[in-house]
mmCIF file of the N, C-alpha and C atoms, coordinates in Angstrom:
data_MODEL
# 
_entry.id   MODEL 
# 
loop_
_atom_site.group_PDB 
_atom_site.id 
_atom_site.type_symbol 
_atom_site.label_atom_id 
_atom_site.label_alt_id 
_atom_site.label_comp_id 
_atom_site.label_asym_id 
_atom_site.label_entity_id 
_atom_site.label_seq_id 
_atom_site.pdbx_PDB_ins_code 
_atom_site.Cartn_x 
_atom_site.Cartn_y 
_atom_site.Cartn_z 
_atom_site.occupancy 
_atom_site.B_iso_or_equiv 
_atom_site.pdbx_formal_charge 
_atom_site.auth_seq_id 
_atom_site.auth_comp_id 
_atom_site.auth_asym_id 
_atom_site.auth_atom_id 
_atom_site.pdbx_PDB_model_num 
ATOM 1   N N  . MET A 1 1  ? -20.342 91.206  11.611  1.00 0.00 ? 1  MET A N  1 
ATOM 2   C CA . MET A 1 1  ? -21.349 91.156  12.642  1.00 0.00 ? 1  MET A CA 1 
ATOM 3   C C  . MET A 1 1  ? -21.098 92.275  13.645  1.00 0.00 ? 1  MET A C  1 
ATOM 4   N N  . ASP A 1 2  ? -22.163 92.780  14.187  1.00 0.00 ? 2  ASP A N  1 
ATOM 5   C CA . ASP A 1 2  ? -22.043 93.769  15.251  1.00 0.00 ? 2  ASP A CA 1 
ATOM 6   C C  . ASP A 1 2  ? -21.673 93.063  16.548  1.00 0.00 ? 2  ASP A C  1 
ATOM 7   N N  . ARG A 1 3  ? -21.049 93.798  17.456  1.00 0.00 ? 3  ARG A N  1 
ATOM 8   C CA . ARG A 1 3  ? -20.734 93.239  18.768  1.00 0.00 ? 3  ARG A CA 1 
ATOM 9   C C  . ARG A 1 3  ? -22.014 92.749  19.430  1.00 0.00 ? 3  ARG A C  1 
ATOM 10  N N  . GLY A 1 4  ? -21.905 91.625  20.096  1.00 0.00 ? 4  GLY A N  1 
ATOM 11  C CA . GLY A 1 4  ? -23.065 91.081  20.793  1.00 0.00 ? 4  GLY A CA 1 
ATOM 12  C C  . GLY A 1 4  ? -23.925 90.154  19.956  1.00 0.00 ? 4  GLY A C  1 
ATOM 13  N N  . THR A 1 5  ? -23.658 90.081  18.662  1.00 0.00 ? 5  THR A N  1 
ATOM 14  C CA . THR A 1 5  ? -24.416 89.178  17.795  1.00 0.00 ? 5  THR A CA 1 
ATOM 15  C C  . THR A 1 5  ? -23.996 87.744  18.091  1.00 0.00 ? 5  THR A C  1 
ATOM 16  N N  . ASN A 1 6  ? -24.958 86.862  18.196  1.00 0.00 ? 6  ASN A N  1 
ATOM 17  C CA . ASN A 1 6  ? -24.662 85.455  18.436  1.00 0.00 ? 6  ASN A CA 1 
ATOM 18  C C  . ASN A 1 6  ? -24.981 84.678  17.161  1.00 0.00 ? 6  ASN A C  1 
ATOM 19  N N  . ALA A 1 7  ? -23.955 84.130  16.552  1.00 0.00 ? 7  ALA A N  1 
ATOM 20  C CA . ALA A 1 7  ? -24.118 83.398  15.297  1.00 0.00 ? 7  ALA A CA 1 
ATOM 21  C C  . ALA A 1 7  ? -24.070 81.890  15.507  1.00 0.00 ? 7  ALA A C  1 
ATOM 22  N N  . ASN A 1 8  ? -24.263 81.451  16.745  1.00 0.00 ? 8  ASN A N  1 
ATOM 23  C CA . ASN A 1 8  ? -24.157 80.028  17.056  1.00 0.00 ? 8  ASN A CA 1 
ATOM 24  C C  . ASN A 1 8  ? -25.096 79.176  16.207  1.00 0.00 ? 8  ASN A C  1 
ATOM 25  N N  . ASP A 1 9  ? -26.366 79.559  16.115  1.00 0.00 ? 9  ASP A N  1 
ATOM 26  C CA . ASP A 1 9  ? -27.317 78.786  15.305  1.00 0.00 ? 9  ASP A CA 1 
ATOM 27  C C  . ASP A 1 9  ? -26.921 78.770  13.832  1.00 0.00 ? 9  ASP A C  1 
ATOM 28  N N  . MET A 1 10 ? -26.432 79.889  13.333  1.00 0.00 ? 10 MET A N  1 
ATOM 29  C CA . MET A 1 10 ? -25.999 79.970  11.930  1.00 0.00 ? 10 MET A CA 1 
ATOM 30  C C  . MET A 1 10 ? -24.803 79.051  11.692  1.00 0.00 ? 10 MET A C  1 
ATOM 31  N N  . LEU A 1 11 ? -23.803 79.138  12.562  1.00 0.00 ? 11 LEU A N  1 
ATOM 32  C CA . LEU A 1 11 ? -22.599 78.340  12.385  1.00 0.00 ? 11 LEU A CA 1 
ATOM 33  C C  . LEU A 1 11 ? -22.845 76.848  12.573  1.00 0.00 ? 11 LEU A C  1 
ATOM 34  N N  . ASN A 1 12 ? -23.878 76.496  13.319  1.00 0.00 ? 12 ASN A N  1 
ATOM 35  C CA . ASN A 1 12 ? -24.224 75.094  13.528  1.00 0.00 ? 12 ASN A CA 1 
ATOM 36  C C  . ASN A 1 12 ? -25.209 74.574  12.492  1.00 0.00 ? 12 ASN A C  1 
ATOM 37  N N  . GLY A 1 13 ? -25.568 75.399  11.511  1.00 0.00 ? 13 GLY A N  1 
ATOM 38  C CA . GLY A 1 13 ? -26.445 74.970  10.431  1.00 0.00 ? 13 GLY A CA 1 
ATOM 39  C C  . GLY A 1 13 ? -27.906 74.889  10.808  1.00 0.00 ? 13 GLY A C  1 
ATOM 40  N N  . LYS A 1 14 ? -28.297 75.527  11.902  1.00 0.00 ? 14 LYS A N  1 
ATOM 41  C CA . LYS A 1 14 ? -29.702 75.485  12.322  1.00 0.00 ? 14 LYS A CA 1 
ATOM 42  C C  . LYS A 1 14 ? -30.540 76.544  11.607  1.00 0.00 ? 14 LYS A C  1 
ATOM 43  N N  . THR A 1 15 ? -29.945 77.679  11.266  1.00 0.00 ? 15 THR A N  1 
ATOM 44  C CA . THR A 1 15 ? -30.670 78.758  10.600  1.00 0.00 ? 15 THR A CA 1 
ATOM 45  C C  . THR A 1 15 ? -30.883 78.433  9.127   1.00 0.00 ? 15 THR A C  1 
ATOM 46  N N  . ILE A 1 16 ? -29.814 78.055  8.469   1.00 0.00 ? 16 ILE A N  1 
ATOM 47  C CA . ILE A 1 16 ? -29.851 77.700  7.042   1.00 0.00 ? 16 ILE A CA 1 
ATOM 48  C C  . ILE A 1 16 ? -29.125 76.369  6.889   1.00 0.00 ? 16 ILE A C  1 
ATOM 49  N N  . PRO A 1 17 ? -29.860 75.264  6.886   1.00 0.00 ? 17 PRO A N  1 
ATOM 50  C CA . PRO A 1 17 ? -29.183 73.973  6.725   1.00 0.00 ? 17 PRO A CA 1 
ATOM 51  C C  . PRO A 1 17 ? -28.661 73.811  5.295   1.00 0.00 ? 17 PRO A C  1 
ATOM 52  N N  . VAL A 1 18 ? -27.389 73.517  5.188   1.00 0.00 ? 18 VAL A N  1 
ATOM 53  C CA . VAL A 1 18 ? -26.770 73.288  3.882   1.00 0.00 ? 18 VAL A CA 1 
ATOM 54  C C  . VAL A 1 18 ? -26.006 71.968  3.936   1.00 0.00 ? 18 VAL A C  1 
ATOM 55  N N  . LYS A 1 19 ? -25.889 71.332  2.804   1.00 0.00 ? 19 LYS A N  1 
ATOM 56  C CA . LYS A 1 19 ? -25.319 69.990  2.728   1.00 0.00 ? 19 LYS A CA 1 
ATOM 57  C C  . LYS A 1 19 ? -23.889 69.911  3.276   1.00 0.00 ? 19 LYS A C  1 
ATOM 58  N N  . LEU A 1 20 ? -23.041 70.836  2.899   1.00 0.00 ? 20 LEU A N  1 
ATOM 59  C CA . LEU A 1 20 ? -21.632 70.769  3.304   1.00 0.00 ? 20 LEU A CA 1 
ATOM 60  C C  . LEU A 1 20 ? -21.331 71.573  4.564   1.00 0.00 ? 20 LEU A C  1 
ATOM 61  N N  . GLY A 1 21 ? -22.342 72.197  5.148   1.00 0.00 ? 21 GLY A N  1 
ATOM 62  C CA . GLY A 1 21 ? -22.139 72.959  6.371   1.00 0.00 ? 21 GLY A CA 1 
ATOM 63  C C  . GLY A 1 21 ? -21.696 74.380  6.117   1.00 0.00 ? 21 GLY A C  1 
ATOM 64  N N  . ILE A 1 22 ? -21.607 75.121  7.201   1.00 0.00 ? 22 ILE A N  1 
ATOM 65  C CA . ILE A 1 22 ? -21.208 76.525  7.153   1.00 0.00 ? 22 ILE A CA 1 
ATOM 66  C C  . ILE A 1 22 ? -19.915 76.680  7.938   1.00 0.00 ? 22 ILE A C  1 
ATOM 67  N N  . ILE A 1 23 ? -18.975 77.405  7.370   1.00 0.00 ? 23 ILE A N  1 
ATOM 68  C CA . ILE A 1 23 ? -17.704 77.673  8.032   1.00 0.00 ? 23 ILE A CA 1 
ATOM 69  C C  . ILE A 1 23 ? -17.581 79.182  8.187   1.00 0.00 ? 23 ILE A C  1 
ATOM 70  N N  . GLY A 1 24 ? -17.518 79.635  9.418   1.00 0.00 ? 24 GLY A N  1 
ATOM 71  C CA . GLY A 1 24 ? -17.376 81.062  9.692   1.00 0.00 ? 24 GLY A CA 1 
ATOM 72  C C  . GLY A 1 24 ? -15.933 81.503  9.559   1.00 0.00 ? 24 GLY A C  1 
ATOM 73  N N  . VAL A 1 25 ? -15.741 82.702  9.047   1.00 0.00 ? 25 VAL A N  1 
ATOM 74  C CA . VAL A 1 25 ? -14.408 83.303  8.957   1.00 0.00 ? 25 VAL A CA 1 
ATOM 75  C C  . VAL A 1 25 ? -14.481 84.736  9.456   1.00 0.00 ? 25 VAL A C  1 
ATOM 76  N N  . ARG A 1 26 ? -13.347 85.246  9.891   1.00 0.00 ? 26 ARG A N  1 
ATOM 77  C CA . ARG A 1 26 ? -13.241 86.645  10.293  1.00 0.00 ? 26 ARG A CA 1 
ATOM 78  C C  . ARG A 1 26 ? -12.338 87.321  9.274   1.00 0.00 ? 26 ARG A C  1 
ATOM 79  N N  . ASN A 1 27 ? -12.915 88.212  8.486   1.00 0.00 ? 27 ASN A N  1 
ATOM 80  C CA . ASN A 1 27 ? -12.142 88.919  7.472   1.00 0.00 ? 27 ASN A CA 1 
ATOM 81  C C  . ASN A 1 27 ? -11.338 90.058  8.087   1.00 0.00 ? 27 ASN A C  1 
ATOM 82  N N  . ARG A 1 28 ? -10.290 90.451  7.408   1.00 0.00 ? 28 ARG A N  1 
ATOM 83  C CA . ARG A 1 28 ? -9.508  91.613  7.846   1.00 0.00 ? 28 ARG A CA 1 
ATOM 84  C C  . ARG A 1 28 ? -10.365 92.861  7.713   1.00 0.00 ? 28 ARG A C  1 
ATOM 85  N N  . SER A 1 29 ? -10.282 93.721  8.705   1.00 0.00 ? 29 SER A N  1 
ATOM 86  C CA . SER A 1 29 ? -11.017 94.977  8.643   1.00 0.00 ? 29 SER A CA 1 
ATOM 87  C C  . SER A 1 29 ? -10.225 95.981  7.806   1.00 0.00 ? 29 SER A C  1 
ATOM 88  N N  . GLN A 1 30 ? -10.912 97.027  7.370   1.00 0.00 ? 30 GLN A N  1 
ATOM 89  C CA . GLN A 1 30 ? -10.217 98.068  6.605   1.00 0.00 ? 30 GLN A CA 1 
ATOM 90  C C  . GLN A 1 30 ? -9.136  98.715  7.462   1.00 0.00 ? 30 GLN A C  1 
ATOM 91  N N  . GLU A 1 31 ? -9.395  98.853  8.753   1.00 0.00 ? 31 GLU A N  1 
ATOM 92  C CA . GLU A 1 31 ? -8.405  99.418  9.667   1.00 0.00 ? 31 GLU A CA 1 
ATOM 93  C C  . GLU A 1 31 ? -7.150  98.544  9.726   1.00 0.00 ? 31 GLU A C  1 
ATOM 94  N N  . GLU A 1 32 ? -7.345  97.231  9.789   1.00 0.00 ? 32 GLU A N  1 
ATOM 95  C CA . GLU A 1 32 ? -6.200  96.317  9.817   1.00 0.00 ? 32 GLU A CA 1 
ATOM 96  C C  . GLU A 1 32 ? -5.407  96.389  8.522   1.00 0.00 ? 32 GLU A C  1 
ATOM 97  N N  . ILE A 1 33 ? -6.092  96.522  7.415   1.00 0.00 ? 33 ILE A N  1 
ATOM 98  C CA . ILE A 1 33 ? -5.414  96.647  6.115   1.00 0.00 ? 33 ILE A CA 1 
ATOM 99  C C  . ILE A 1 33 ? -4.641  97.960  6.061   1.00 0.00 ? 33 ILE A C  1 
ATOM 100 N N  . SER A 1 34 ? -5.293  99.057  6.474   1.00 0.00 ? 34 SER A N  1 
ATOM 101 C CA . SER A 1 34 ? -4.647  100.374 6.460   1.00 0.00 ? 34 SER A CA 1 
ATOM 102 C C  . SER A 1 34 ? -3.435  100.435 7.385   1.00 0.00 ? 34 SER A C  1 
ATOM 103 N N  . ASN A 1 35 ? -3.503  99.696  8.492   1.00 0.00 ? 35 ASN A N  1 
ATOM 104 C CA . ASN A 1 35 ? -2.389  99.665  9.442   1.00 0.00 ? 35 ASN A CA 1 
ATOM 105 C C  . ASN A 1 35 ? -1.336  98.619  9.089   1.00 0.00 ? 35 ASN A C  1 
ATOM 106 N N  . ASN A 1 36 ? -1.469  98.042  7.904   1.00 0.00 ? 36 ASN A N  1 
ATOM 107 C CA . ASN A 1 36 ? -0.514  97.048  7.399   1.00 0.00 ? 36 ASN A CA 1 
ATOM 108 C C  . ASN A 1 36 ? -0.332  95.859  8.337   1.00 0.00 ? 36 ASN A C  1 
ATOM 109 N N  . GLN A 1 37 ? -1.420  95.437  9.000   1.00 0.00 ? 37 GLN A N  1 
ATOM 110 C CA . GLN A 1 37 ? -1.329  94.237  9.821   1.00 0.00 ? 37 GLN A CA 1 
ATOM 111 C C  . GLN A 1 37 ? -1.186  93.033  8.905   1.00 0.00 ? 37 GLN A C  1 
ATOM 112 N N  . SER A 1 38 ? -0.324  92.136  9.290   1.00 0.00 ? 38 SER A N  1 
ATOM 113 C CA . SER A 1 38 ? -0.053  90.974  8.444   1.00 0.00 ? 38 SER A CA 1 
ATOM 114 C C  . SER A 1 38 ? -1.222  89.990  8.470   1.00 0.00 ? 38 SER A C  1 
ATOM 115 N N  . ILE A 1 39 ? -1.239  89.147  7.472   1.00 0.00 ? 39 ILE A N  1 
ATOM 116 C CA . ILE A 1 39 ? -2.241  88.080  7.409   1.00 0.00 ? 39 ILE A CA 1 
ATOM 117 C C  . ILE A 1 39 ? -2.103  87.195  8.646   1.00 0.00 ? 39 ILE A C  1 
ATOM 118 N N  . GLU A 1 40 ? -0.870  86.908  9.051   1.00 0.00 ? 40 GLU A N  1 
ATOM 119 C CA . GLU A 1 40 ? -0.632  86.051  10.214  1.00 0.00 ? 40 GLU A CA 1 
ATOM 120 C C  . GLU A 1 40 ? -1.259  86.644  11.472  1.00 0.00 ? 40 GLU A C  1 
ATOM 121 N N  . GLU A 1 41 ? -1.096  87.969  11.658  1.00 0.00 ? 41 GLU A N  1 
ATOM 122 C CA . GLU A 1 41 ? -1.705  88.635  12.823  1.00 0.00 ? 41 GLU A CA 1 
ATOM 123 C C  . GLU A 1 41 ? -3.227  88.522  12.771  1.00 0.00 ? 41 GLU A C  1 
ATOM 124 N N  . CYS A 1 42 ? -3.792  88.694  11.602  1.00 0.00 ? 42 CYS A N  1 
ATOM 125 C CA . CYS A 1 42 ? -5.245  88.622  11.451  1.00 0.00 ? 42 CYS A CA 1 
ATOM 126 C C  . CYS A 1 42 ? -5.750  87.199  11.656  1.00 0.00 ? 42 CYS A C  1 
ATOM 127 N N  . LEU A 1 43 ? -4.978  86.198  11.244  1.00 0.00 ? 43 LEU A N  1 
ATOM 128 C CA . LEU A 1 43 ? -5.361  84.809  11.491  1.00 0.00 ? 43 LEU A CA 1 
ATOM 129 C C  . LEU A 1 43 ? -5.340  84.502  12.989  1.00 0.00 ? 43 LEU A C  1 
ATOM 130 N N  . GLU A 1 44 ? -4.374  85.076  13.701  1.00 0.00 ? 44 GLU A N  1 
ATOM 131 C CA . GLU A 1 44 ? -4.332  84.907  15.158  1.00 0.00 ? 44 GLU A CA 1 
ATOM 132 C C  . GLU A 1 44 ? -5.567  85.548  15.803  1.00 0.00 ? 44 GLU A C  1 
ATOM 133 N N  . LYS A 1 45 ? -5.944  86.725  15.327  1.00 0.00 ? 45 LYS A N  1 
ATOM 134 C CA . LYS A 1 45 ? -7.149  87.387  15.846  1.00 0.00 ? 45 LYS A CA 1 
ATOM 135 C C  . LYS A 1 45 ? -8.389  86.558  15.558  1.00 0.00 ? 45 LYS A C  1 
ATOM 136 N N  . GLU A 1 46 ? -8.440  85.967  14.359  1.00 0.00 ? 46 GLU A N  1 
ATOM 137 C CA . GLU A 1 46 ? -9.576  85.130  13.991  1.00 0.00 ? 46 GLU A CA 1 
ATOM 138 C C  . GLU A 1 46 ? -9.666  83.930  14.927  1.00 0.00 ? 46 GLU A C  1 
ATOM 139 N N  . GLU A 1 47 ? -8.542  83.281  15.183  1.00 0.00 ? 47 GLU A N  1 
ATOM 140 C CA . GLU A 1 47 ? -8.527  82.123  16.072  1.00 0.00 ? 47 GLU A CA 1 
ATOM 141 C C  . GLU A 1 47 ? -8.998  82.512  17.475  1.00 0.00 ? 47 GLU A C  1 
ATOM 142 N N  . LYS A 1 48 ? -8.490  83.624  17.993  1.00 0.00 ? 48 LYS A N  1 
ATOM 143 C CA . LYS A 1 48 ? -8.910  84.095  19.320  1.00 0.00 ? 48 LYS A CA 1 
ATOM 144 C C  . LYS A 1 48 ? -10.393 84.436  19.341  1.00 0.00 ? 48 LYS A C  1 
ATOM 145 N N  . PHE A 1 49 ? -10.892 85.032  18.251  1.00 0.00 ? 49 PHE A N  1 
ATOM 146 C CA . PHE A 1 49 ? -12.308 85.387  18.170  1.00 0.00 ? 49 PHE A CA 1 
ATOM 147 C C  . PHE A 1 49 ? -13.177 84.144  18.329  1.00 0.00 ? 49 PHE A C  1 
ATOM 148 N N  . PHE A 1 50 ? -12.879 83.102  17.565  1.00 0.00 ? 50 PHE A N  1 
ATOM 149 C CA . PHE A 1 50 ? -13.695 81.892  17.637  1.00 0.00 ? 50 PHE A CA 1 
ATOM 150 C C  . PHE A 1 50 ? -13.513 81.173  18.972  1.00 0.00 ? 50 PHE A C  1 
ATOM 151 N N  . LEU A 1 51 ? -12.294 81.139  19.507  1.00 0.00 ? 51 LEU A N  1 
ATOM 152 C CA . LEU A 1 51 ? -12.082 80.495  20.804  1.00 0.00 ? 51 LEU A CA 1 
ATOM 153 C C  . LEU A 1 51 ? -12.822 81.229  21.920  1.00 0.00 ? 51 LEU A C  1 
ATOM 154 N N  . ASN A 1 52 ? -12.856 82.554  21.855  1.00 0.00 ? 52 ASN A N  1 
ATOM 155 C CA . ASN A 1 52 ? -13.527 83.350  22.889  1.00 0.00 ? 52 ASN A CA 1 
ATOM 156 C C  . ASN A 1 52 ? -15.041 83.340  22.754  1.00 0.00 ? 52 ASN A C  1 
ATOM 157 N N  . ASN A 1 53 ? -15.543 83.341  21.531  1.00 0.00 ? 53 ASN A N  1 
ATOM 158 C CA . ASN A 1 53 ? -16.976 83.488  21.301  1.00 0.00 ? 53 ASN A CA 1 
ATOM 159 C C  . ASN A 1 53 ? -17.712 82.188  21.011  1.00 0.00 ? 53 ASN A C  1 
ATOM 160 N N  . TYR A 1 54 ? -17.033 81.234  20.410  1.00 0.00 ? 54 TYR A N  1 
ATOM 161 C CA . TYR A 1 54 ? -17.655 79.967  20.027  1.00 0.00 ? 54 TYR A CA 1 
ATOM 162 C C  . TYR A 1 54 ? -16.697 78.811  20.322  1.00 0.00 ? 54 TYR A C  1 
ATOM 163 N N  . PRO A 1 55 ? -16.309 78.632  21.578  1.00 0.00 ? 55 PRO A N  1 
ATOM 164 C CA . PRO A 1 55 ? -15.266 77.642  21.897  1.00 0.00 ? 55 PRO A CA 1 
ATOM 165 C C  . PRO A 1 55 ? -15.625 76.210  21.514  1.00 0.00 ? 55 PRO A C  1 
ATOM 166 N N  . ASN A 1 56 ? -16.897 75.863  21.556  1.00 0.00 ? 56 ASN A N  1 
ATOM 167 C CA . ASN A 1 56 ? -17.293 74.488  21.250  1.00 0.00 ? 56 ASN A CA 1 
ATOM 168 C C  . ASN A 1 56 ? -17.217 74.158  19.760  1.00 0.00 ? 56 ASN A C  1 
ATOM 169 N N  . ILE A 1 57 ? -17.166 75.159  18.901  1.00 0.00 ? 57 ILE A N  1 
ATOM 170 C CA . ILE A 1 57 ? -17.084 74.909  17.454  1.00 0.00 ? 57 ILE A CA 1 
ATOM 171 C C  . ILE A 1 57 ? -15.912 75.653  16.802  1.00 0.00 ? 57 ILE A C  1 
ATOM 172 N N  . ALA A 1 58 ? -15.013 76.193  17.627  1.00 0.00 ? 58 ALA A N  1 
ATOM 173 C CA . ALA A 1 58 ? -13.898 76.996  17.106  1.00 0.00 ? 58 ALA A CA 1 
ATOM 174 C C  . ALA A 1 58 ? -13.015 76.210  16.137  1.00 0.00 ? 58 ALA A C  1 
ATOM 175 N N  . ALA A 1 59 ? -12.816 74.935  16.414  1.00 0.00 ? 59 ALA A N  1 
ATOM 176 C CA . ALA A 1 59 ? -11.931 74.125  15.564  1.00 0.00 ? 59 ALA A CA 1 
ATOM 177 C C  . ALA A 1 59 ? -12.487 73.901  14.171  1.00 0.00 ? 59 ALA A C  1 
ATOM 178 N N  . LYS A 1 60 ? -13.785 74.117  13.985  1.00 0.00 ? 60 LYS A N  1 
ATOM 179 C CA . LYS A 1 60 ? -14.418 73.895  12.675  1.00 0.00 ? 60 LYS A CA 1 
ATOM 180 C C  . LYS A 1 60 ? -14.798 75.211  12.010  1.00 0.00 ? 60 LYS A C  1 
ATOM 181 N N  . ASN A 1 61 ? -14.081 76.274  12.352  1.00 0.00 ? 61 ASN A N  1 
ATOM 182 C CA . ASN A 1 61 ? -14.302 77.579  11.743  1.00 0.00 ? 61 ASN A CA 1 
ATOM 183 C C  . ASN A 1 61 ? -12.962 78.256  11.526  1.00 0.00 ? 61 ASN A C  1 
ATOM 184 N N  . GLY A 1 62 ? -12.950 79.281  10.699  1.00 0.00 ? 62 GLY A N  1 
ATOM 185 C CA . GLY A 1 62 ? -11.728 80.016  10.425  1.00 0.00 ? 62 GLY A CA 1 
ATOM 186 C C  . GLY A 1 62 ? -11.140 79.660  9.069   1.00 0.00 ? 62 GLY A C  1 
ATOM 187 N N  . MET A 1 63 ? -10.278 80.544  8.604   1.00 0.00 ? 63 MET A N  1 
ATOM 188 C CA . MET A 1 63 ? -9.670  80.373  7.281   1.00 0.00 ? 63 MET A CA 1 
ATOM 189 C C  . MET A 1 63 ? -8.850  79.088  7.148   1.00 0.00 ? 63 MET A C  1 
ATOM 190 N N  . PRO A 1 64 ? -8.053  78.699  8.144   1.00 0.00 ? 64 PRO A N  1 
ATOM 191 C CA . PRO A 1 64 ? -7.299  77.451  7.980   1.00 0.00 ? 64 PRO A CA 1 
ATOM 192 C C  . PRO A 1 64 ? -8.212  76.234  7.787   1.00 0.00 ? 64 PRO A C  1 
ATOM 193 N N  . PHE A 1 65 ? -9.303  76.157  8.553   1.00 0.00 ? 65 PHE A N  1 
ATOM 194 C CA . PHE A 1 65 ? -10.235 75.042  8.401   1.00 0.00 ? 65 PHE A CA 1 
ATOM 195 C C  . PHE A 1 65 ? -10.944 75.119  7.050   1.00 0.00 ? 65 PHE A C  1 
ATOM 196 N N  . LEU A 1 66 ? -11.334 76.323  6.636   1.00 0.00 ? 66 LEU A N  1 
ATOM 197 C CA . LEU A 1 66 ? -11.982 76.499  5.338   1.00 0.00 ? 66 LEU A CA 1 
ATOM 198 C C  . LEU A 1 66 ? -11.068 76.029  4.212   1.00 0.00 ? 66 LEU A C  1 
ATOM 199 N N  . ARG A 1 67 ? -9.786  76.372  4.294   1.00 0.00 ? 67 ARG A N  1 
ATOM 200 C CA . ARG A 1 67 ? -8.820  75.964  3.269   1.00 0.00 ? 67 ARG A CA 1 
ATOM 201 C C  . ARG A 1 67 ? -8.762  74.439  3.147   1.00 0.00 ? 67 ARG A C  1 
ATOM 202 N N  . VAL A 1 68 ? -8.686  73.750  4.278   1.00 0.00 ? 68 VAL A N  1 
ATOM 203 C CA . VAL A 1 68 ? -8.630  72.286  4.277   1.00 0.00 ? 68 VAL A CA 1 
ATOM 204 C C  . VAL A 1 68 ? -9.895  71.702  3.654   1.00 0.00 ? 68 VAL A C  1 
ATOM 205 N N  . GLN A 1 69 ? -11.047 72.217  4.052   1.00 0.00 ? 69 GLN A N  1 
ATOM 206 C CA . GLN A 1 69 ? -12.307 71.691  3.545   1.00 0.00 ? 69 GLN A CA 1 
ATOM 207 C C  . GLN A 1 69 ? -12.448 71.942  2.040   1.00 0.00 ? 69 GLN A C  1 
ATOM 208 N N  . LEU A 1 70 ? -12.054 73.110  1.581   1.00 0.00 ? 70 LEU A N  1 
ATOM 209 C CA . LEU A 1 70 ? -12.132 73.400  0.147   1.00 0.00 ? 70 LEU A CA 1 
ATOM 210 C C  . LEU A 1 70 ? -11.208 72.491  -0.651  1.00 0.00 ? 70 LEU A C  1 
ATOM 211 N N  . ASN A 1 71 ? -10.040 72.200  -0.114  1.00 0.00 ? 71 ASN A N  1 
ATOM 212 C CA . ASN A 1 71 ? -9.126  71.278  -0.794  1.00 0.00 ? 71 ASN A CA 1 
ATOM 213 C C  . ASN A 1 71 ? -9.724  69.885  -0.879  1.00 0.00 ? 71 ASN A C  1 
ATOM 214 N N  . LYS A 1 72 ? -10.400 69.444  0.181   1.00 0.00 ? 72 LYS A N  1 
ATOM 215 C CA . LYS A 1 72 ? -11.051 68.127  0.160   1.00 0.00 ? 72 LYS A CA 1 
ATOM 216 C C  . LYS A 1 72 ? -12.144 68.082  -0.902  1.00 0.00 ? 72 LYS A C  1 
ATOM 217 N N  . VAL A 1 73 ? -12.972 69.106  -0.943  1.00 0.00 ? 73 VAL A N  1 
ATOM 218 C CA . VAL A 1 73 ? -14.070 69.153  -1.913  1.00 0.00 ? 73 VAL A CA 1 
ATOM 219 C C  . VAL A 1 73 ? -13.514 69.229  -3.326  1.00 0.00 ? 73 VAL A C  1 
ATOM 220 N N  . SER A 1 74 ? -12.502 70.058  -3.524  1.00 0.00 ? 74 SER A N  1 
ATOM 221 C CA . SER A 1 74 ? -11.890 70.197  -4.840  1.00 0.00 ? 74 SER A CA 1 
ATOM 222 C C  . SER A 1 74 ? -11.303 68.863  -5.299  1.00 0.00 ? 74 SER A C  1 
ATOM 223 N N  . TYR A 1 75 ? -10.648 68.142  -4.410  1.00 0.00 ? 75 TYR A N  1 
ATOM 224 C CA . TYR A 1 75 ? -10.063 66.848  -4.739  1.00 0.00 ? 75 TYR A CA 1 
ATOM 225 C C  . TYR A 1 75 ? -11.157 65.858  -5.164  1.00 0.00 ? 75 TYR A C  1 
ATOM 226 N N  . LEU A 1 76 ? -12.252 65.830  -4.416  1.00 0.00 ? 76 LEU A N  1 
ATOM 227 C CA . LEU A 1 76 ? -13.339 64.900  -4.724  1.00 0.00 ? 76 LEU A CA 1 
ATOM 228 C C  . LEU A 1 76 ? -13.992 65.206  -6.058  1.00 0.00 ? 76 LEU A C  1 
ATOM 229 N N  . TRP A 1 77 ? -14.074 66.482  -6.429  1.00 0.00 ? 77 TRP A N  1 
ATOM 230 C CA . TRP A 1 77 ? -14.675 66.860  -7.700  1.00 0.00 ? 77 TRP A CA 1 
ATOM 231 C C  . TRP A 1 77 ? -13.804 66.448  -8.881  1.00 0.00 ? 77 TRP A C  1 
ATOM 232 N N  . HIS A 1 78 ? -12.512 66.272  -8.654  1.00 0.00 ? 78 HIS A N  1 
ATOM 233 C CA . HIS A 1 78 ? -11.605 65.937  -9.743  1.00 0.00 ? 78 HIS A CA 1 
ATOM 234 C C  . HIS A 1 78 ? -11.355 64.441  -9.879  1.00 0.00 ? 78 HIS A C  1 
ATOM 235 N N  . ILE A 1 79 ? -11.966 63.649  -9.026  1.00 0.00 ? 79 ILE A N  1 
ATOM 236 C CA . ILE A 1 79 ? -11.788 62.197  -9.122  1.00 0.00 ? 79 ILE A CA 1 
ATOM 237 C C  . ILE A 1 79 ? -12.667 61.649  -10.229 1.00 0.00 ? 79 ILE A C  1 
# 
């Protein structure tokens, strides 16, 4: 997303309603990869991004939350 873009409606499922919801993530930039920034550093940046820009829904976005949700869905599919 470009700076200044507000994805609140998208992240809250108002733009595209989907059954399991939408989980926003912040991917590593090419600059971060080239500068050998660790995954841990990028996860910290992702957490700060959501806390600063979307504080009311920050806990339900990001790679750690996505991982938990995917594990839940995967478990249910195998029952």
